MIFI-770028 format. One record per residue: x, y, z of N, C-alpha, C in turn; residue in three letters; residue number from 1. Coordinates in nm, 3 decimals. Atoms other than C-alpha are relative to their C-alpha. Layout:
// residues N
REC      n.c1      n.c2      n.c3     ca.c1     ca.c2     ca.c3      c.c1      c.c2      c.c3   code   pos
REC         X         Y         Z         X         Y         Z         X         Y         Z    ALA   NUM
...
//
This chain:
// residues 260
REC      n.c1      n.c2      n.c3     ca.c1     ca.c2     ca.c3      c.c1      c.c2      c.c3   code   pos
REC    -0.026    -0.046     0.135     9.271    12.445     9.934    -0.089     0.118    -0.038    UNK     1
REC     0.087    -0.112     0.028     8.994    12.699     9.947     0.067     0.134     0.024    UNK     2
REC    -0.068    -0.125    -0.032     9.243    12.960    10.072     0.097     0.045    -0.107    UNK     3
REC    -0.095    -0.037     0.105     9.463    12.958     9.759    -0.074     0.064    -0.116    UNK     4
REC     0.060    -0.069     0.115     9.407    13.149     9.436    -0.021    -0.092    -0.120    UNK     5
REC     0.008     0.091     0.115     9.457    12.856     9.196     0.041    -0.139     0.044    UNK     6
REC    -0.035     0.139    -0.029     9.466    12.477     9.217     0.048    -0.064    -0.130    UNK     7
REC    -0.058     0.067     0.117     9.698    12.300     8.970    -0.012    -0.150     0.023    UNK     8
REC     0.028     0.142    -0.020     9.598    11.937     8.917     0.017    -0.076    -0.132    UNK     9
REC    -0.014     0.084     0.119     9.642    11.645     8.676    -0.126     0.008    -0.087    UNK    10
REC     0.127     0.005     0.072     9.276    11.621     8.579    -0.099     0.090     0.074    UNK    11
REC     0.088    -0.097    -0.067     9.050    11.917     8.658    -0.135    -0.061     0.034    UNK    12
REC     0.130     0.062    -0.028     8.738    11.699     8.640     0.008    -0.090     0.122    UNK    13
REC    -0.013     0.091    -0.115     8.863    11.436     8.884     0.019     0.078     0.129    UNK    14
REC    -0.020    -0.082    -0.119     8.993    11.694     9.130    -0.126     0.079     0.033    UNK    15
REC     0.123    -0.076    -0.020     8.672    11.890     9.079    -0.104    -0.076     0.081    UNK    16
REC     0.096     0.080    -0.076     8.465    11.601     9.215     0.036     0.001     0.149    UNK    17
REC    -0.043    -0.005    -0.140     8.673    11.600     9.534    -0.028     0.137     0.060    UNK    18
REC     0.022    -0.135    -0.052     8.655    11.977     9.572    -0.147     0.029     0.023    UNK    19
REC     0.143    -0.024    -0.014     8.279    11.975     9.521    -0.055    -0.053     0.132    UNK    20
REC     0.045     0.057    -0.127     8.237    11.755     9.828     0.022     0.098     0.116    UNK    21
REC    -0.032    -0.094    -0.106     8.393    12.032    10.036    -0.040     0.143    -0.036    UNK    22
REC     0.053    -0.129     0.045     8.221    12.314     9.848     0.112     0.101    -0.026    UNK    23
REC    -0.112    -0.085     0.039     8.552    12.451     9.719    -0.011     0.031    -0.148    UNK    24
REC     0.017    -0.039     0.141     8.513    12.648     9.396     0.119     0.079    -0.053    UNK    25
REC    -0.123    -0.066     0.046     8.872    12.771     9.355     0.028    -0.037    -0.145    UNK    26
REC    -0.033     0.031     0.140     8.976    12.797     8.986     0.107    -0.110    -0.008    UNK    27
REC    -0.094     0.111     0.018     9.164    12.492     8.856     0.066     0.009    -0.137    UNK    28
REC    -0.071     0.007     0.128     9.423    12.442     8.585     0.074    -0.133    -0.006    UNK    29
REC    -0.063     0.132     0.013     9.554    12.111     8.451     0.151     0.015    -0.021    UNK    30
REC    -0.145     0.011     0.024     9.923    12.019     8.461     0.035    -0.147     0.014    UNK    31
REC    -0.031     0.143     0.000    10.014    11.664     8.362     0.123    -0.024    -0.085    UNK    32
REC    -0.128     0.029     0.065    10.302    11.486     8.196     0.006     0.045    -0.145    UNK    33
REC    -0.001    -0.042     0.140    10.194    11.598     7.848     0.008     0.152    -0.017    UNK    34
REC    -0.003    -0.145     0.015    10.169    11.971     7.920     0.076     0.072     0.111    UNK    35
REC    -0.064    -0.057    -0.118    10.372    12.023     8.240     0.105     0.104    -0.037    UNK    36
REC    -0.110    -0.092     0.037    10.667    12.190     8.065    -0.053     0.135    -0.047    UNK    37
REC     0.049    -0.128     0.052    10.462    12.452     7.881    -0.087     0.076     0.099    UNK    38
REC     0.076    -0.070    -0.104    10.262    12.535     8.195     0.091     0.080     0.093    UNK    39
REC    -0.090    -0.060    -0.097    10.574    12.647     8.383    -0.001     0.153    -0.004    UNK    40
REC    -0.012    -0.146     0.010    10.603    13.004     8.252    -0.123     0.072     0.054    UNK    41
REC     0.117    -0.072    -0.054    10.242    13.115     8.315    -0.022    -0.023     0.149    UNK    42
REC     0.019     0.025    -0.143    10.230    12.946     8.657     0.103     0.077     0.083    UNK    43
REC    -0.102    -0.079    -0.070    10.559    13.105     8.763    -0.035     0.148    -0.002    UNK    44
REC     0.042    -0.139     0.008    10.422    13.436     8.644    -0.102     0.034     0.107    UNK    45
REC     0.101    -0.022    -0.104    10.124    13.403     8.876     0.063     0.000     0.139    UNK    46
REC    -0.068     0.005    -0.130    10.349    13.308     9.165     0.078     0.129     0.026    UNK    47
REC    -0.075    -0.125    -0.015    10.568    13.614     9.105    -0.093     0.119     0.025    UNK    48
REC     0.098    -0.106    -0.023    10.254    13.828     9.106    -0.057    -0.004     0.142    UNK    49
REC     0.045     0.011    -0.138    10.188    13.706     9.460    -0.115    -0.096     0.022    UNK    50
REC     0.110     0.096    -0.014     9.923    13.445     9.393     0.050    -0.126     0.072    UNK    51
REC    -0.029     0.128    -0.064     9.915    13.132     9.609    -0.058    -0.112    -0.085    UNK    52
REC     0.042     0.111     0.086     9.895    12.804     9.413     0.015    -0.131     0.077    UNK    53
REC    -0.008     0.135    -0.056     9.815    12.454     9.541     0.025    -0.099    -0.113    UNK    54
REC    -0.031     0.104     0.100     9.961    12.157     9.350    -0.046    -0.135     0.053    UNK    55
REC     0.050     0.132    -0.040     9.776    11.825     9.369     0.007    -0.094    -0.119    UNK    56
REC     0.007     0.101     0.107     9.773    11.501     9.170    -0.122    -0.089     0.025    UNK    57
REC     0.122     0.080    -0.007     9.495    11.251     9.102     0.002    -0.096     0.119    UNK    58
REC    -0.016     0.093    -0.112     9.628    11.006     9.361     0.145     0.007     0.044    UNK    59
REC    -0.138    -0.004    -0.047     9.937    10.989     9.578     0.046     0.142     0.026    UNK    60
REC    -0.064    -0.128    -0.033    10.176    11.281     9.619     0.072     0.055    -0.122    UNK    61
REC    -0.069    -0.059     0.116    10.302    11.524     9.351     0.150    -0.030     0.000    UNK    62
REC    -0.143     0.021     0.025    10.649    11.446     9.208     0.050    -0.137     0.047    UNK    63
REC    -0.041     0.136    -0.036    10.655    11.091     9.352    -0.075    -0.096    -0.092    UNK    64
REC     0.064     0.079     0.107    10.581    10.879     9.043    -0.125     0.070    -0.049    UNK    65
REC     0.109    -0.085     0.045    10.344    11.166     8.957     0.060     0.129    -0.054    UNK    66
REC    -0.052    -0.129     0.047    10.380    11.501     8.776     0.023     0.096     0.117    UNK    67
REC    -0.020    -0.103    -0.102    10.498    11.804     8.970     0.144     0.042     0.020    UNK    68
REC    -0.141    -0.029    -0.028    10.877    11.787     8.989     0.049     0.122    -0.078    UNK    69
REC    -0.046    -0.113     0.081    10.928    12.039     8.705    -0.043     0.133     0.063    UNK    70
REC     0.050    -0.124    -0.059    10.709    12.304     8.868     0.067     0.028     0.134    UNK    71
REC    -0.064    -0.018    -0.130    10.857    12.248     9.214     0.144     0.049    -0.017    UNK    72
REC    -0.139    -0.039     0.023    11.213    12.274     9.081     0.009     0.144    -0.051    UNK    73
REC    -0.002    -0.135     0.057    11.134    12.588     8.880    -0.036     0.104     0.107    UNK    74
REC     0.040    -0.094    -0.106    10.960    12.754     9.176     0.112     0.017     0.102    UNK    75
REC    -0.109    -0.009    -0.097    11.247    12.671     9.410     0.115     0.083    -0.057    UNK    76
REC    -0.108    -0.076     0.063    11.502    12.809     9.162    -0.033     0.148    -0.007    UNK    77
REC     0.043    -0.140     0.006    11.295    13.128     9.140    -0.013     0.062     0.137    UNK    78
REC     0.004    -0.054    -0.134    11.310    13.169     9.516    -0.138     0.005     0.062    UNK    79
REC     0.139     0.002    -0.051    10.940    13.099     9.574    -0.010    -0.101     0.114    UNK    80
REC     0.015     0.087    -0.117    10.849    12.949     9.911    -0.093    -0.115    -0.034    UNK    81
REC     0.080     0.120     0.025    10.720    12.590     9.884    -0.034    -0.062     0.135    UNK    82
REC     0.045     0.057    -0.128    10.514    12.447    10.170    -0.056    -0.139    -0.026    UNK    83
REC     0.052     0.136     0.021    10.475    12.065    10.165    -0.107    -0.033     0.104    UNK    84
REC     0.105     0.047    -0.090    10.160    11.916    10.314    -0.006    -0.151    -0.015    UNK    85
REC     0.000     0.147     0.010    10.178    11.541    10.396    -0.130    -0.051    -0.062    UNK    86
REC     0.116     0.057     0.068     9.949    11.345    10.171     0.009    -0.150    -0.006    UNK    87
REC     0.001     0.145     0.008     9.871    10.986    10.079     0.128    -0.053    -0.064    UNK    88
REC    -0.121     0.063     0.052    10.168    10.759    10.016    -0.023    -0.150    -0.009    UNK    89
REC     0.025     0.143     0.018    10.103    10.415     9.868     0.116    -0.085     0.051    UNK    90
REC    -0.111     0.082    -0.054    10.458    10.285     9.946    -0.004    -0.012     0.151    UNK    91
REC     0.002     0.005    -0.146    10.438    10.380    10.314    -0.121    -0.076     0.051    UNK    92
REC     0.123     0.068    -0.043    10.080    10.253    10.341     0.016    -0.150    -0.008    UNK    93
REC    -0.013     0.145     0.017    10.160     9.908    10.204     0.113    -0.056     0.086    UNK    94
REC    -0.111     0.047    -0.083    10.496     9.877    10.383    -0.045    -0.019     0.144    UNK    95
REC     0.041     0.006    -0.141    10.323     9.941    10.715    -0.081    -0.125     0.033    UNK    96
REC     0.080     0.120    -0.026    10.100     9.635    10.674     0.054    -0.123    -0.073    UNK    97
REC    -0.056     0.109     0.079    10.331     9.414    10.467     0.056    -0.113     0.085    UNK    98
REC    -0.067     0.100    -0.082    10.496     9.233    10.757     0.145    -0.019    -0.042    UNK    99
REC    -0.139     0.005     0.046    10.829     9.295    10.581     0.073     0.118     0.061    UNK   100
REC    -0.075    -0.106    -0.067    11.087     9.494    10.776     0.040     0.108    -0.101    UNK   101
REC    -0.027    -0.110     0.092    11.124     9.839    10.618     0.092     0.104     0.062    UNK   102
REC    -0.100    -0.092    -0.052    11.414     9.988    10.813     0.073     0.069    -0.116    UNK   103
REC    -0.053    -0.052     0.126    11.560    10.033    10.464    -0.081    -0.062    -0.112    UNK   104
REC     0.069     0.059     0.116    11.385     9.986    10.131     0.034     0.081    -0.125    UNK   105
REC    -0.026    -0.063     0.129    11.415    10.070     9.761    -0.134     0.027    -0.068    UNK   106
REC     0.119    -0.032     0.079    11.142    10.253     9.569     0.042     0.010    -0.146    UNK   107
REC    -0.043     0.004     0.140    11.174    10.172     9.198    -0.110     0.042    -0.096    UNK   108
REC     0.105    -0.053     0.085    10.849    10.322     9.069    -0.063    -0.103    -0.092    UNK   109
REC     0.060     0.090     0.099    10.699    10.169     8.755     0.109    -0.074    -0.077    UNK   110
REC    -0.090     0.077     0.084    10.877     9.890     8.571    -0.018     0.041    -0.145    UNK   111
REC     0.015    -0.033     0.143    10.944     9.941     8.198    -0.121    -0.073    -0.060    UNK   112
REC     0.120     0.063     0.057    10.637     9.870     7.986     0.032    -0.103    -0.106    UNK   113
REC    -0.038     0.102     0.098    10.825     9.673     7.719     0.045    -0.126     0.072    UNK   114
REC    -0.024     0.127    -0.069    10.846     9.306     7.812     0.148    -0.029     0.022    UNK   115
REC    -0.142     0.031    -0.013    11.217     9.263     7.743     0.070     0.089     0.100    UNK   116
REC    -0.062    -0.093    -0.094    11.319     9.574     7.934    -0.049    -0.027     0.142    UNK   117
REC     0.054     0.031    -0.133    11.088     9.479     8.220     0.071    -0.120     0.061    UNK   118
REC    -0.067     0.119    -0.051    11.248     9.135     8.254     0.145     0.031     0.037    UNK   119
REC    -0.138    -0.037    -0.032    11.596     9.284     8.241     0.006     0.076     0.132    UNK   120
REC     0.002    -0.075    -0.125    11.505     9.526     8.520    -0.027    -0.092     0.119    UNK   121
REC     0.031     0.093    -0.107    11.358     9.244     8.729     0.121    -0.086     0.036    UNK   122
REC    -0.120     0.080    -0.028    11.678     9.041     8.694     0.100     0.080     0.083    UNK   123
REC    -0.087    -0.085    -0.081    11.872     9.336     8.834    -0.053     0.011     0.142    UNK   124
REC     0.061    -0.016    -0.131    11.627     9.386     9.119     0.001    -0.129     0.081    UNK   125
REC     0.002     0.129    -0.070    11.635     9.013     9.202     0.114    -0.014     0.099    UNK   126
REC    -0.116     0.009    -0.089    11.972     9.065     9.371    -0.004     0.102     0.114    UNK   127
REC     0.008    -0.106    -0.101    11.855     9.355     9.591    -0.022    -0.059     0.139    UNK   128
REC     0.007     0.051    -0.137    11.908     9.292     9.963    -0.094     0.080     0.089    UNK   129
REC     0.100    -0.077    -0.074    11.644     9.547    10.068    -0.137    -0.024    -0.063    UNK   130
REC     0.133     0.011     0.060    11.266     9.531    10.020    -0.013     0.100    -0.115    UNK   131
REC     0.017    -0.085     0.117    11.159     9.681     9.688    -0.148     0.035    -0.015    UNK   132
REC     0.137    -0.045     0.023    10.844     9.889     9.632    -0.014     0.037    -0.147    UNK   133
REC     0.026    -0.025     0.142    10.700     9.898     9.280    -0.145     0.042    -0.019    UNK   134
REC     0.135    -0.030     0.044    10.395    10.049     9.114    -0.028    -0.079    -0.127    UNK   135
REC     0.035     0.063     0.128    10.205     9.880     8.832    -0.143     0.038    -0.038    UNK   136
REC     0.130    -0.038     0.052     9.908     9.958     8.612    -0.088    -0.123    -0.017    UNK   137
REC     0.089     0.116     0.012     9.598     9.738     8.576     0.019    -0.079    -0.129    UNK   138
REC    -0.013     0.073     0.126     9.670     9.651     8.212     0.136    -0.069    -0.014    UNK   139
REC    -0.129     0.070     0.008    10.027     9.534     8.286     0.026    -0.093     0.118    UNK   140
REC    -0.029     0.074    -0.122    10.000     9.372     8.631     0.007    -0.150    -0.024    UNK   141
REC     0.000     0.145     0.024     9.920     9.022     8.499     0.131    -0.043    -0.066    UNK   142
REC    -0.125     0.034     0.067    10.221     9.018     8.264     0.120     0.018     0.094    UNK   143
REC    -0.109    -0.025    -0.094    10.445     9.165     8.534     0.012    -0.115     0.100    UNK   144
REC    -0.004     0.110    -0.095    10.349     8.895     8.784     0.046    -0.129    -0.067    UNK   145
REC    -0.048     0.118     0.073    10.407     8.627     8.518     0.151     0.005    -0.016    UNK   146
REC    -0.146    -0.016     0.011    10.757     8.766     8.458     0.066    -0.022     0.135    UNK   147
REC    -0.056     0.017    -0.135    10.819     8.780     8.833     0.003    -0.146     0.041    UNK   148
REC     0.005     0.141    -0.036    10.714     8.418     8.871     0.119    -0.075    -0.059    UNK   149
REC    -0.113     0.067     0.064    10.983     8.311     8.625     0.134     0.045     0.052    UNK   150
REC    -0.129    -0.056    -0.040    11.256     8.538     8.761     0.021    -0.006     0.152    UNK   151
REC    -0.013    -0.004    -0.145    11.183     8.562     9.135    -0.041    -0.129     0.068    UNK   152
REC     0.039     0.128    -0.059    11.037     8.216     9.190    -0.100     0.016     0.113    UNK   153
REC     0.092     0.000    -0.115    10.878     8.178     9.535     0.022     0.118     0.093    UNK   154
REC    -0.022    -0.120    -0.082    10.993     8.517     9.666    -0.134     0.056     0.048    UNK   155
REC     0.124    -0.055    -0.055    10.726     8.665     9.895    -0.024     0.141    -0.054    UNK   156
REC     0.041    -0.130     0.051    10.538     8.961     9.745    -0.130     0.039     0.070    UNK   157
REC     0.125    -0.053    -0.055    10.274     9.179     9.910    -0.056     0.097    -0.104    UNK   158
REC     0.063    -0.077     0.108    10.032     9.329     9.657    -0.118     0.078     0.054    UNK   159
REC     0.111    -0.084    -0.043     9.803     9.622     9.731    -0.071     0.062    -0.118    UNK   160
REC     0.080    -0.060     0.108     9.521     9.748     9.512    -0.098     0.101     0.060    UNK   161
REC     0.096    -0.103    -0.043     9.322    10.070     9.555     0.010     0.028     0.150    UNK   162
REC    -0.021    -0.021    -0.143     9.475    10.136     9.898    -0.072     0.125     0.050    UNK   163
REC     0.078    -0.103    -0.069     9.262    10.353    10.132    -0.130     0.035    -0.074    UNK   164
REC     0.123    -0.027     0.076     8.976    10.340     9.879    -0.103    -0.108     0.029    UNK   165
REC     0.114     0.088    -0.029     8.643    10.156     9.875     0.033    -0.146    -0.025    UNK   166
REC    -0.027     0.139     0.038     8.776     9.842     9.703     0.144    -0.041     0.034    UNK   167
REC    -0.135     0.034    -0.042     9.107     9.815     9.890     0.018    -0.151     0.014    UNK   168
REC    -0.033     0.143    -0.008     9.267     9.471     9.855     0.149    -0.013     0.028    UNK   169
REC    -0.140     0.028    -0.028     9.592     9.341    10.004     0.019    -0.151    -0.001    UNK   170
REC    -0.027     0.143     0.013     9.731     8.999     9.905     0.147    -0.025     0.027    UNK   171
REC    -0.139     0.037    -0.029    10.047     8.817    10.009     0.025    -0.141    -0.052    UNK   172
REC    -0.033     0.132     0.052    10.217     8.524     9.836     0.108     0.011    -0.105    UNK   173
REC    -0.097    -0.003     0.112    10.446     8.429     9.549    -0.065     0.066    -0.120    UNK   174
REC     0.053    -0.066     0.119    10.408     8.595     9.210    -0.105    -0.087    -0.069    UNK   175
REC     0.096     0.089     0.067    10.233     8.289     9.064    -0.131    -0.009     0.079    UNK   176
REC     0.121     0.004    -0.083     9.990     8.277     9.359    -0.081     0.128    -0.016    UNK   177
REC     0.069    -0.128     0.015     9.910     8.646     9.326    -0.062     0.013    -0.139    UNK   178
REC     0.053    -0.005     0.138     9.866     8.613     8.948    -0.134    -0.073    -0.008    UNK   179
REC     0.123     0.078     0.004     9.596     8.351     9.007    -0.114     0.067     0.076    UNK   180
REC     0.102    -0.065    -0.083     9.413     8.579     9.254    -0.043     0.137    -0.052    UNK   181
REC     0.038    -0.131     0.054     9.385     8.887     9.033    -0.149     0.002    -0.033    UNK   182
REC     0.143    -0.008     0.031     9.027     9.009     8.994    -0.026     0.000    -0.150    UNK   183
REC     0.039    -0.001     0.141     8.843     8.978     8.666    -0.132     0.078    -0.013    UNK   184
REC    -0.111    -0.066     0.069     8.821     9.238     8.521     0.098     0.064     0.098    UNK   185
REC    -0.104    -0.062    -0.083     9.144     9.389     8.652    -0.017     0.151    -0.007    UNK   186
REC     0.018    -0.145    -0.007     9.089     9.745     8.770     0.080     0.056     0.117    UNK   187
REC    -0.068    -0.065    -0.112     9.261     9.996     8.995     0.151     0.003    -0.017    UNK   188
REC    -0.145    -0.014     0.001     9.620    10.095     9.058     0.062    -0.094     0.103    UNK   189
REC    -0.065     0.099    -0.086     9.864     9.848     9.215     0.133     0.052     0.053    UNK   190
REC    -0.131    -0.022    -0.060    10.159     9.882     9.452     0.041    -0.132     0.061    UNK   191
REC    -0.044     0.128    -0.054    10.372     9.589     9.562     0.132     0.016     0.074    UNK   192
REC    -0.125     0.006    -0.074    10.649     9.513     9.809     0.062    -0.137    -0.024    UNK   193
REC    -0.073     0.125     0.022    10.905     9.248     9.709     0.093    -0.023     0.118    UNK   194
REC    -0.092     0.030    -0.110    11.083     9.078     9.997     0.142    -0.007    -0.055    UNK   195
REC    -0.138    -0.003     0.048    11.463     9.106     9.977     0.053    -0.140    -0.030    UNK   196
REC    -0.064     0.127     0.028    11.688     8.835     9.841     0.058    -0.058     0.129    UNK   197
REC    -0.054     0.065    -0.120    11.803     8.582    10.099     0.151    -0.015    -0.007    UNK   198
REC    -0.146     0.003     0.011    12.160     8.614     9.973     0.044    -0.075    -0.123    UNK   199
REC    -0.053     0.065     0.120    12.369     8.517     9.676    -0.061     0.060    -0.125    UNK   200
REC     0.050    -0.054     0.126    12.331     8.626     9.320    -0.110    -0.088    -0.054    UNK   201
REC     0.114     0.074     0.055    12.007     8.529     9.153     0.031    -0.042    -0.142    UNK   202
REC    -0.020     0.050     0.135    12.046     8.314     8.850    -0.131    -0.047    -0.057    UNK   203
REC     0.126     0.044     0.058    11.779     8.193     8.605    -0.040    -0.135     0.056    UNK   204
REC     0.048     0.128    -0.051    11.564     7.920     8.755    -0.054    -0.084    -0.115    UNK   205
REC     0.047     0.091     0.104    11.408     7.629     8.569    -0.110     0.064    -0.084    UNK   206
REC     0.110    -0.061     0.073    11.099     7.830     8.480     0.051     0.103    -0.100    UNK   207
REC    -0.054    -0.101     0.091    11.303     8.112     8.329     0.078    -0.065    -0.113    UNK   208
REC    -0.074     0.071     0.105    11.527     7.870     8.141    -0.097    -0.060    -0.102    UNK   209
REC     0.102     0.056     0.091    11.217     7.700     7.999    -0.061     0.109    -0.087    UNK   210
REC     0.056    -0.112     0.077    11.074     8.038     7.897     0.098     0.047    -0.106    UNK   211
REC    -0.103    -0.042     0.095    11.404     8.130     7.730     0.004    -0.095    -0.119    UNK   212
REC    -0.003     0.100     0.107    11.405     7.805     7.532    -0.122     0.013    -0.091    UNK   213
REC     0.122    -0.014     0.081    11.044     7.855     7.420     0.006     0.126    -0.085    UNK   214
REC    -0.013    -0.124     0.077    11.116     8.213     7.315     0.096    -0.019    -0.117    UNK   215
REC    -0.096     0.025     0.107    11.414     8.093     7.114    -0.065    -0.078    -0.114    UNK   216
REC     0.070     0.078     0.102    11.200     7.837     6.934    -0.096     0.087    -0.079    UNK   217
REC     0.095    -0.088     0.066    10.935     8.100     6.861     0.071     0.100    -0.092    UNK   218
REC    -0.075    -0.096     0.081    11.195     8.347     6.735     0.055    -0.067    -0.126    UNK   219
REC    -0.048     0.073     0.117    11.347     8.085     6.507    -0.111    -0.022    -0.102    UNK   220
REC     0.114     0.024     0.091    11.006     8.002     6.363    -0.040     0.129    -0.070    UNK   221
REC     0.039    -0.129     0.058    10.927     8.371     6.311     0.099     0.048    -0.105    UNK   222
REC    -0.105    -0.043     0.093    11.258     8.421     6.127     0.039    -0.110    -0.098    UNK   223
REC    -0.021     0.107     0.100    11.224     8.111     5.905     0.127    -0.080     0.027    UNK   224
REC    -0.113     0.084    -0.035    11.495     7.926     6.095     0.134     0.068    -0.004    UNK   225
REC    -0.127    -0.071     0.005    11.761     8.195     6.059     0.043     0.037     0.143    UNK   226
REC    -0.038    -0.023    -0.140    11.947     8.192     6.396     0.050     0.141     0.027    UNK   227
REC    -0.051    -0.135    -0.021    12.113     8.531     6.346    -0.115     0.099     0.015    UNK   228
REC     0.115    -0.091    -0.009    11.786     8.709     6.281    -0.082    -0.032     0.125    UNK   229
REC     0.073     0.039    -0.121    11.623     8.510     6.563     0.064     0.062     0.123    UNK   230
REC    -0.071    -0.060    -0.113    11.893     8.635     6.800    -0.028     0.149     0.008    UNK   231
REC     0.030    -0.143     0.001    11.834     8.995     6.692    -0.141     0.026     0.051    UNK   232
REC     0.139    -0.015    -0.043    11.458     8.952     6.744    -0.012    -0.016     0.152    UNK   233
REC     0.008     0.024    -0.144    11.498     8.805     7.093     0.072     0.107     0.079    UNK   234
REC    -0.075    -0.105    -0.067    11.757     9.065     7.187    -0.086     0.125     0.013    UNK   235
REC     0.089    -0.117    -0.002    11.510     9.339     7.096    -0.117    -0.022     0.097    UNK   236
REC     0.116     0.028    -0.084    11.216     9.172     7.272     0.034    -0.006     0.149    UNK   237
REC    -0.040     0.016    -0.141    11.407     9.093     7.592     0.075     0.121     0.055    UNK   238
REC    -0.074    -0.116    -0.047    11.594     9.421     7.606     0.140    -0.035     0.046    UNK   239
REC    -0.134     0.045    -0.037    11.928     9.236     7.629     0.097     0.022    -0.116    UNK   240
REC    -0.103    -0.005     0.105    12.253     9.288     7.442     0.013    -0.139    -0.061    UNK   241
REC    -0.006     0.130     0.069    12.306     9.018     7.184     0.105    -0.093     0.058    UNK   242
REC    -0.103     0.088    -0.055    12.628     8.894     7.341    -0.045    -0.062     0.132    UNK   243
REC     0.050     0.054    -0.126    12.459     8.855     7.681    -0.107    -0.106    -0.025    UNK   244
REC     0.104     0.098     0.034    12.158     8.679     7.528     0.063    -0.127    -0.058    UNK   245
REC    -0.067     0.114     0.059    12.388     8.455     7.326     0.065    -0.087     0.108    UNK   246
REC    -0.062     0.075    -0.111    12.572     8.359     7.646    -0.106    -0.081     0.075    UNK   247
REC     0.107     0.070    -0.071    12.244     8.271     7.821    -0.052    -0.119    -0.081    UNK   248
REC     0.047     0.110     0.086    12.130     8.061     7.525     0.103    -0.111    -0.006    UNK   249
REC    -0.106     0.100     0.008    12.467     7.886     7.505     0.000    -0.089     0.124    UNK   250
REC     0.007     0.078    -0.123    12.427     7.777     7.869    -0.106    -0.110    -0.008    UNK   251
REC     0.106     0.098     0.019    12.115     7.591     7.755     0.023    -0.085    -0.125    UNK   252
REC    -0.027     0.076     0.122    12.280     7.451     7.445    -0.075     0.052    -0.119    UNK   253
REC     0.078    -0.060     0.109    12.089     7.691     7.222     0.077     0.119    -0.056    UNK   254
REC    -0.061    -0.119     0.056    12.167     7.996     7.012     0.062    -0.025    -0.136    UNK   255
REC    -0.057     0.012     0.135    12.335     8.067     6.676     0.113    -0.100    -0.010    UNK   256
REC    -0.113     0.094     0.006    12.649     7.868     6.759    -0.048    -0.144     0.003    UNK   257
REC     0.050     0.138    -0.014    12.453     7.561     6.863    -0.078    -0.044    -0.122    UNK   258
REC     0.088     0.038     0.112    12.232     7.578     6.556     0.073    -0.008    -0.133    UNK   259
REC    -0.073     0.008     0.127    12.504     7.597     6.294     0.030    -0.144    -0.036    UNK   260
//
C-alpha cells in the first residue's frame, strides 16, 4: 500500500495503526457507510487525474458485508482499472475448519436487527438445503442464538469469533449449547456456519410454539386484554403479516378468534 497515492479506509485511525507497523505514511481518507456516497465524486476525480488509490476495510474484504461496492461500481462504470488483491475472508476461513461440506453454500450476511424480522428470516433459512454462513455482532449474538434455538432446534452450528486474531475461538454445537458458552463480556465479531436441513419443510417445534404462546400472553397483557391490538403488536414485533400470525396462533388454539 506504500506504492499508492491514497488509501481509502473505513476508519483512518484503525488502519493507521496497521500501516504504522509497516512504516507506511501514505495519506488516508475515510469512506464508510455514512459518507460513502458523498466521497464518490472527489475520489473519482483523483482517479481520473491518474492517482492510484487503495481501498481497504477495517476487517474482511471491501464490498463483502463491508463498504466499498459504491466506489467499485462507480470506478468500473468510469472505465478505471480495478485490481483485486485477495484478503481475509471470514466465511472461507470458518468453512474450511467447520467440518461441514461446502461444495455449495449460502452467504446471507447479517440477520435483521429487529427481533421479529430476524425470526422471520431464520424461519425462511431453516428450509435451506445448503450450509448457511451468517455474520453477527457482539451485542446481538446472544439474542440471535436464542432465536435459533427455538427455530432450528438441535441443528449443528459452527461459531467463530475473532478469526485469525489473538483471541480466536471456534465452537461447534446446537444454538442452545453455543449460547451457554458465550464469553462474558461478549466481545469481537462473529461468523457462523449453519448445517443444512436434513430434508422436509421446517415447522415450529415445541420450543417455538411455547415462545409464541408466551408472546401472545404478554401482548394481551400489554394491550389490556384487547386481542385485536395484541395481534397488531405481535405482528409488528415478529415481522409477520397479521393473517400469517393469526394462522400460527390458531394452530395453538390462540389468537383473536379463540379469545372472542
